[in-house]
C-alpha positions, 0 to 999 in steps of 0.5 A, a space after each residue: 666528261 665536262 665539269 667545273 672547279 668547285 674548290 681550290 684549297 691550300 695548306 700553308 703549314 703541313 697538317 695545320 689549318 687550310 684556306 680556300 682560294 678563288 684562283 691560283 696560278 699553276 706552273 708546269 712541273 711544280 706543286 700548288 704555290 704556297 701549299 705545305 710551304 711550312 712544316 713542324 719538325 719533331 725530334 725524330 725528324 731532326 737527324 734527317 734535317 740536320 744531315 742536309 741544311 743551309 742556314 738552319 733550314 733543310 735544303 732537300 725534301 724530307 719524308 712525312 715521318 719527320 713532321 707533326 701529322 694528323 695521323 699521330 694526332 686527330 686534334 690537329 685535323 680541327 685546326 683551321 685558318 690561313 693567310 690574312 695579309 702577311 700573317 697566318 691566323 689559326 683557330 681550334 675549338 680547344 684553343 684561343 686564336 693565334 696570329 703569327 708570322 711563321 718565319 719569326 713566331 715558330 716557338 709560339 706556334 709550337 707552344 700553341 700546338 703542344 696541347 694538341 700533340 700526344 705527350 708520348 709522341 716525338 716532341 715538336 722542335 721547330 718550324 721549317 721552310 727550306 728549299 723543299 715543299 713539305 707535301 707527302 710525295 717527293 714528286 711535284 704533284 697536285 691532288 684532285 678530288 671529286 665532290 661526287 665521290 665524296 657525296 657517294 661515300 657520305 651516302 654509304 657511310 651515313 654521315 657528313 665527312 666534309 672536304 677538309 679531312 681529305 686536305 685536297 687541293 682541287 675539288 671538281 663538281 660534275 664528274 660521276 662518282 669515282 670517275 677520277 680513277 679512270 683518268 689515270 694516265 690521261 690529261 685533264 684541262 682546267 681552263 688553259 691548264 693541263 694536268 696529267 693524272 698520275 696515280 690514286 691517293 692512298 689514304 692514312 688514318 689522319 682521315 679518320 678524324 672529324 675536322 669540326 672536333 678533332 676527335 676520331 669518329 670512324 676508321 676511314 681506312 677500314 671503311 674505304 677498304 670495306 666499301 671499295 676494296 682499296 684505300 684510295 680517295 682522289 688522284 694526284 696530277 702533274 701540271 703539264 701546262 701552267 696558267 691561272 685557274 679560277 673557281 667555276 672554270 670548266 674541267 674537261 677530261 
């Protein structure tokens, strides 16, 4: 199969915003640089963070349950934005724009997010950076998704779902719908970069939120299960050979 790289997406803060890139340099055995580099701990996650940290920052990977996540607050899914120079600029339909340095303005960010977070959920406590990259998986994987698969799912559900609710890294155009599921265990190439497709991405209820409004518009987990007999959408891949990839690069599988 021959296709091309249509989108590159990075999410500087876990579950909060995201940005498109024209190119990115990948490194063997590493995640997409700058993706989920920051995250917001909750009271429930503090005891795990405090068990292992250096100079106030966690020095090991922490599970997703330690952080603010869209599965607990659909409103978070409507946050947009990313880096503009050395500042993050974030927007939300119910909030004024905020510009910040996550290393210094963590308290401001938490105050900005507080109205979007359920009052009965563990409270956000601090923004963390640390040695870990705060992806949901401990292994250094990159998500690869298909625009054809999205188009088929949208056709079968009768609505526009968009790419943002899936918070993927690399979107491929030109594959047959759901052909990515047949690539598990195989190596694909994007330009000079080689990635080994490792496993499907099992989806949670965070994908049930409309990213334009931050409101839950469907039960996506039940929808996937009912249509396909599983709750997967997209695949995870490991970088085997690093290099720079760019939009419109050919994808060979």
